C-alpha positions as CSV (number, residue, x, y, z in Angstrom):
1,R,104.4,166.4,113.0
2,Q,104.1,167.0,116.2
3,S,107.2,167.4,118.4
4,I,107.6,166.4,122.1
5,Y,108.0,170.3,123.0
6,T,103.7,170.4,122.2
7,F,103.4,167.2,123.8
8,A,105.5,168.8,126.7
9,S,102.9,172.0,126.2
10,E,100.2,170.1,127.1
11,G,101.5,168.5,129.5
12,F,102.2,172.1,131.7
13,R,98.8,173.1,130.4
14,L,97.2,169.9,132.3
15,G,99.2,171.5,135.6
16,W,101.6,168.6,135.8
17,R,105.2,168.2,137.1
18,L,108.3,167.4,135.3
19,V,110.1,165.0,137.5
20,N,112.9,164.7,135.1
21,D,114.1,165.7,131.3
22,I,116.9,162.8,130.0
23,T,118.2,163.7,127.2
24,W,119.1,160.0,125.1
25,I,122.3,160.8,123.2
26,K,123.1,158.5,120.2
27,P,126.0,158.6,119.5
28,D,125.6,156.5,116.4
29,A,122.8,158.7,114.9
30,P,121.9,158.5,111.3
31,P,123.8,161.3,109.1
32,N,121.7,164.2,107.7
33,F,122.0,164.6,104.5
34,T,120.2,166.8,102.9
35,G,123.5,169.3,104.9
36,R,120.5,171.8,106.2
37,M,120.7,171.3,109.8
38,L,122.7,170.4,112.2
39,T,122.5,166.4,112.4
40,E,119.8,165.0,115.3
41,S,122.0,163.1,117.7
42,T,119.7,163.0,120.6
43,E,116.1,162.3,121.9
44,R,114.7,163.7,124.6
45,L,112.4,161.9,127.0
46,L,110.7,163.6,129.1
47,W,108.7,162.4,132.6
48,F,106.1,164.2,133.6
49,C,103.8,163.0,136.9
50,P,100.4,165.1,137.8
51,S,100.5,167.6,140.2
52,G,99.5,166.6,143.7
53,S,100.5,163.2,143.1
54,G,103.9,161.4,144.2
55,W,106.1,160.0,141.9
56,Y,108.1,156.3,141.7
57,Y,111.7,156.2,141.3
58,D,113.1,153.0,142.5
59,L,116.7,154.1,143.0
60,T,117.8,150.6,144.3
61,H,117.6,150.1,141.1
62,A,119.1,152.5,139.8
63,K,122.5,152.3,142.3
64,S,122.4,148.4,140.8
65,I,123.0,149.0,137.2
66,N,125.1,151.6,137.8
67,C,127.9,151.0,140.0
68,G,126.5,151.7,143.2
69,I,126.0,155.7,142.3
70,N,122.3,157.2,141.1
71,F,122.2,158.2,137.5
72,R,122.5,161.3,136.2
73,D,119.8,162.7,133.4
74,V,122.3,162.2,130.1
75,W,122.2,158.4,128.8
76,T,123.9,156.9,126.3
77,F,122.7,154.4,124.0
78,R,123.6,153.0,121.0
79,V,120.7,152.3,118.3
80,D,120.4,148.9,117.0
81,R,119.9,149.5,112.7
82,G,120.1,146.3,112.0
83,N,116.8,144.7,114.2
84,R,115.0,148.4,113.2
85,L,111.7,147.5,112.4
86,H,110.3,151.3,112.7
87,P,112.0,154.8,111.5
88,S,111.7,156.3,115.5
89,Q,112.2,153.1,117.0
90,K,113.8,153.0,120.4
91,P,116.6,150.6,121.7
92,L,115.0,148.2,124.2
93,A,117.6,148.6,126.8
94,L,116.3,152.7,127.1
95,M,113.1,151.9,127.7
96,E,113.7,149.4,130.2
97,R,115.8,151.3,132.1
98,A,112.9,154.3,132.0
99,I,110.1,151.4,133.1
100,A,112.3,149.8,135.5
101,L,113.4,153.4,137.1
102,F,110.5,154.9,136.7
103,T,107.2,152.9,137.8
104,P,106.7,150.3,139.9
105,P,106.3,146.1,139.7
106,N,102.6,146.3,138.2
107,A,102.0,148.9,136.7
108,V,99.9,150.1,134.1
109,V,102.4,151.5,131.1
110,L,100.3,153.6,128.7
111,D,102.2,154.4,124.8
112,C,99.9,156.0,122.3
113,F,102.2,156.6,120.1
114,A,103.1,151.9,120.5
115,G,104.7,152.7,116.7
116,S,106.3,148.7,116.7
117,G,106.0,147.8,120.4
118,T,109.1,148.3,121.8
119,T,108.0,150.6,124.8
120,L,104.8,147.5,125.5
121,V,107.6,145.0,124.7
122,A,110.0,146.9,127.5
123,A,106.8,146.5,130.1
124,R,106.4,142.7,128.9
125,N,109.7,142.2,130.3
126,L,109.5,143.5,133.4
127,G,106.7,142.6,134.8
128,R,104.3,145.7,133.5
129,H,101.2,145.8,132.4
130,F,101.0,147.5,129.5
131,I,98.3,149.6,126.9
132,G,99.3,150.7,123.3
133,C,98.1,152.2,120.7
134,D,99.1,153.7,117.1
135,S,97.4,155.1,114.2
136,S,99.0,152.8,111.7
137,P,97.5,149.7,111.5
138,E,100.4,147.7,110.2
139,Y,102.0,149.0,113.0
140,V,100.2,147.9,115.5
141,E,100.0,144.4,113.5
142,L,104.0,144.5,114.1
143,A,103.8,145.6,117.6
144,N,101.2,142.7,118.3
145,K,103.4,140.0,116.5
146,R,106.4,141.2,119.0
147,L,104.4,140.8,121.6
148,A,103.0,137.3,120.7
149,K,106.7,136.0,121.3
150,P,108.7,134.9,124.2
151,W,110.5,137.7,126.6
152,Q,114.5,137.9,124.9
153,P,116.4,140.0,127.0
154,A,117.8,143.5,125.6
155,L,120.7,142.9,122.9
156,L,122.1,146.5,123.8
157,E,123.2,148.3,126.4
158,G,123.5,151.8,127.4
């Protein structure tokens, strides 16, 4: 099983810059039934850019959806358990926020671990181009089915 730290070390090995390390707090995280460790109630989103290049951040949009102030690097979004299609599926609203803030209109969003396609749906909803892949043919089919449906707004906000 690969961890986010494996991918982070690859980004550093490539000489990329870590712009932000965002902590996603899950107030309704599923319990840890084994009792052998702490219950995981956070996940990380790492925002890298190739060194020597600029990056995009839409401060105007951030302020427009956050009461006139910039976001901090800790975000709280509930897990939508009723509509989960994948064990590690992220909330659509979480991915829409990240894509809206970190990519310009018409950008290409790449998700190499697309799963059920939440990131791709978020990119499509925001007018971005997208490329996705996954090692599971079943999840690729599921993502394609989700993308074939018309745009629907995210139901859960942070």
